[in-house]
C-alpha positions in Angstrom: 148.2 -29.6 -57.0 150.1 -26.4 -57.7 146.9 -24.6 -58.1 145.6 -25.9 -54.8 148.9 -25.0 -53.1 148.7 -21.5 -54.5 145.2 -21.1 -53.3 146.3 -22.1 -49.9 149.1 -19.7 -49.8 146.6 -16.9 -50.8 144.4 -17.9 -47.9 147.4 -17.8 -45.5 148.3 -14.2 -46.8 144.8 -13.1 -46.4 144.6 -14.5 -42.8 147.8 -12.7 -42.0 146.4 -9.5 -43.4 143.1 -9.9 -41.5 145.0 -10.6 -38.3 147.0 -7.3 -39.0 150.4 -9.1 -39.1 152.3 -7.1 -41.7 155.7 -8.5 -40.5 154.6 -12.0 -40.9 152.9 -11.2 -44.2 156.1 -9.6 -45.6 158.2 -12.6 -44.6 155.8 -15.4 -45.4 156.8 -16.1 -49.1 160.4 -16.5 -48.3 159.7 -18.7 -45.3 157.3 -21.0 -47.3 160.0 -21.2 -50.0 162.4 -22.5 -47.4 159.8 -25.0 -46.2 159.1 -26.2 -49.8 162.9 -26.7 -50.2 163.1 -28.7 -47.0 165.6 -26.4 -45.3 163.3 -25.7 -42.5 160.8 -27.8 -40.6 157.1 -26.8 -40.2 157.9 -25.8 -36.7 160.8 -23.8 -37.7 158.8 -22.0 -40.4 156.0 -21.1 -37.9 158.6 -19.9 -35.5 160.2 -17.6 -38.2 156.8 -16.3 -39.1 155.9 -15.2 -35.7 159.4 -13.9 -35.0 159.2 -11.6 -38.1 155.9 -10.2 -36.7 157.4 -9.6 -33.2 160.5 -7.9 -34.6 158.3 -5.5 -36.6 156.1 -4.9 -33.6 159.1 -4.1 -31.4 160.6 -1.9 -34.0 157.3 0.1 -34.2 157.2 0.3 -30.4 160.7 1.5 -30.3 160.1 4.2 -32.9 157.1 5.4 -31.0 159.1 5.4 -27.7 161.9 7.3 -29.3 159.5 10.1 -30.3 157.6 10.3 -27.1 160.1 9.3 -24.3 163.1 11.7 -25.2 165.5 8.8 -25.2 168.8 10.3 -26.4 170.0 7.3 -28.3 169.3 3.5 -28.9 171.5 1.6 -26.6 170.7 -2.1 -26.1 172.0 -4.7 -23.7 173.5 -6.6 -26.6 175.7 -3.7 -27.4 177.1 -3.5 -23.8 180.7 -4.6 -23.3 180.7 -6.6 -20.1 184.3 -7.6 -20.7 185.3 -4.1 -20.2 183.4 -3.7 -16.9 184.1 -7.0 -15.0 182.8 -5.5 -11.9 179.2 -5.7 -13.1 177.3 -8.9 -12.5 176.0 -9.9 -15.9 173.4 -12.2 -14.3 171.9 -9.2 -12.4 171.7 -7.0 -15.4 170.2 -9.7 -17.6 167.6 -10.5 -14.8 166.7 -6.9 -14.7 166.1 -6.8 -18.5 163.5 -9.5 -17.9 161.5 -6.5 -16.4 160.1 -8.3 -13.4 161.0 -5.1 -11.4 158.5 -3.2 -13.5 155.7 -5.5 -12.4 156.5 -4.9 -8.8 157.1 -1.1 -9.2 160.7 -1.5 -8.0 163.6 1.0 -8.7 167.1 0.5 -10.1 170.0 2.6 -9.1 173.2 2.6 -11.2 176.1 4.1 -9.3 179.7 4.7 -10.6 182.2 7.2 -11.9 181.7 8.9 -15.2 181.8 7.0 -18.4 181.4 3.5 -17.1 178.2 2.6 -18.7 175.5 3.7 -16.4 173.4 5.7 -18.9 173.9 2.9 -21.5 172.4 0.3 -19.1 169.6 2.8 -18.0 168.6 3.4 -21.6 168.8 -0.3 -22.5 166.3 -1.0 -19.7 164.1 1.7 -21.1 164.3 0.2 -24.6 163.4 -3.2 -23.2 160.4 -1.8 -21.5 159.3 0.0 -24.6 159.6 -3.1 -26.7 157.4 -4.8 -24.2 154.7 -2.2 -24.7 155.3 -0.1 -21.6 155.5 3.7 -21.7 158.9 5.1 -20.7 160.4 8.6 -20.3 164.0 9.8 -20.0 165.5 12.9 -18.6 168.6 14.2 -17.0 168.0 15.4 -13.4 168.7 19.0 -14.6 166.2 18.7 -17.4 163.4 17.2 -15.2 163.8 19.9 -12.5 163.7 22.5 -15.2 160.5 21.2 -16.5 159.1 20.9 -12.9 160.2 24.5 -12.3 158.5 25.8 -15.2 155.3 24.0 -14.4 155.4 25.4 -11.0 155.7 28.9 -12.3 152.8 28.4 -14.6 150.7 26.9 -11.8 150.8 23.5 -13.3 153.1 21.6 -11.0 150.5 19.0 -9.9 149.6 18.3 -13.5 153.3 17.9 -14.5 153.9 15.5 -11.6 151.0 13.4 -12.7 152.3 13.2 -16.2 155.7 12.1 -14.9 154.1 9.5 -12.7 152.3 7.9 -15.7 155.2 6.2 -17.4 155.9 2.6 -16.3 159.6 3.4 -16.3 161.1 6.9 -15.7 164.9 7.3 -16.2 166.6 10.0 -14.2 170.1 10.4 -15.4 173.1 12.3 -14.2 172.3 12.8 -10.5 175.3 14.6 -8.9 176.8 16.1 -12.2 175.4 19.6 -11.5 174.6 21.3 -8.3 170.9 21.3 -7.1 169.4 24.2 -5.1 167.2 23.6 -2.1 164.1 24.5 -4.1 165.2 22.0 -6.9 165.8 19.3 -4.2 162.2 19.8 -3.1 160.9 19.3 -6.6 163.0 16.2 -7.0 161.6 14.8 -3.8 158.2 15.5 -5.0 158.7 13.6 -8.2 160.2 10.5 -6.3 157.5 10.6 -3.8 154.8 10.8 -6.5 156.2 7.7 -8.2 156.9 5.7 -4.9 155.3 2.3 -5.1 153.4 3.3 -8.1 155.9 3.0 -10.9 159.6 2.1 -11.4 162.4 4.6 -11.6 165.9 4.1 -12.9 168.5 6.5 -11.4 172.1 7.0 -12.4 174.7 8.8 -10.3 178.3 9.4 -10.0 177.9 10.0 -6.3 177.5 7.5 -3.6 174.4 7.8 -1.4 176.4 9.3 1.4 177.2 12.3 -0.9 173.5 12.9 -2.1 173.1 15.3 0.9 175.8 17.6 -0.4 174.4 17.2 -4.0 170.8 18.2 -2.9 172.0 20.7 -0.4 169.8 19.3 2.3 170.8 16.1 4.4 167.2 15.7 5.7 165.7 15.9 2.3 168.3 13.6 0.8 167.7 11.0 3.5 163.9 11.1 2.9 164.4 10.8 -0.8 167.0 8.0 -0.5 164.6 6.1 1.8 161.9 6.1 -0.8 164.3 5.2 -3.6 165.7 2.3 -1.7 162.5 0.9 -0.3 162.1 -1.5 -3.2 165.4 -1.1 -5.2 168.1 -3.0 -7.1 171.5 -1.3 -6.8 174.2 -1.8 -9.4 177.7 -0.6 -8.4 180.1 -0.1 -11.5 183.8 0.2 -10.8 186.0 0.4 -13.8 187.4 2.5 -16.6 185.5 4.9 -18.8 184.2 3.6 -22.1 184.6 7.1 -23.6 188.3 7.3 -22.6 189.4 3.8 -23.7 190.1 5.0 -27.3 192.5 7.6 -25.8 194.3 5.3 -23.3 197.6 5.7 -25.1 197.3 9.5 -24.7 196.8 9.1 -20.9 199.7 6.8 -20.3 202.9 8.3 -18.8 205.3 9.4 -21.4 208.0 7.3 -19.9 205.9 4.2 -20.5 205.3 5.0 -24.0 209.0 5.6 -24.6 210.0 2.3 -23.0 207.3 0.5 -25.2 208.8 2.3 -28.3 212.3 1.1 -27.4 211.1 -2.4 -27.2 209.5 -2.3 -30.7 
């Protein structure tokens, strides 16, 4: 009986190898041992086997995305502290991470002051997209404009715009942090126009839309750009304290408050 069981296990391993499922192949012995010991049911064993393969596949996709997408870090939805930013609607963010907006070529705009988690959420959307097999690309507005400027100087602007149109999800981070010249604003508009209704773009900004005219140095250009961004768009407004500053809250509190607390202790 043991010989038959061993032969069956070898066939399972061979089938997993033939199906090119290395994650499941690596986990199969441990999972079968649990099944033999009665700690998991047959259904649970199958679920664990498939889950091991999915985890490996997603990790590989993420590694590939990190190499090609220029994502600056791995920031996932699970790492986001909703308790620290109660102004955010958790249901809205979770729904966005189901990636239906990608299928519909809709945009996402994250607005709020510096440090409230805009970039974290933008990157987490890109990671979710990468794990689902979509191509993603990340850049600050300044970096993207610089690459477009270089392409224009080299006579390759149309080609560069096509390259930046291809990703299913493009993250444009830090709109409003640095001034943009009128020529730069034209390049930004061309990028948004090239992706309009073709692919999804996630944008983050510390400025409200009413300030984008000043940011871009051209009210008419800003209005045309905003019109395309908002045509099919999800807006996330974040109001709250800076994540990066919460470790230094004691340093920012008035000295009198710190003295009174010291007196109480």
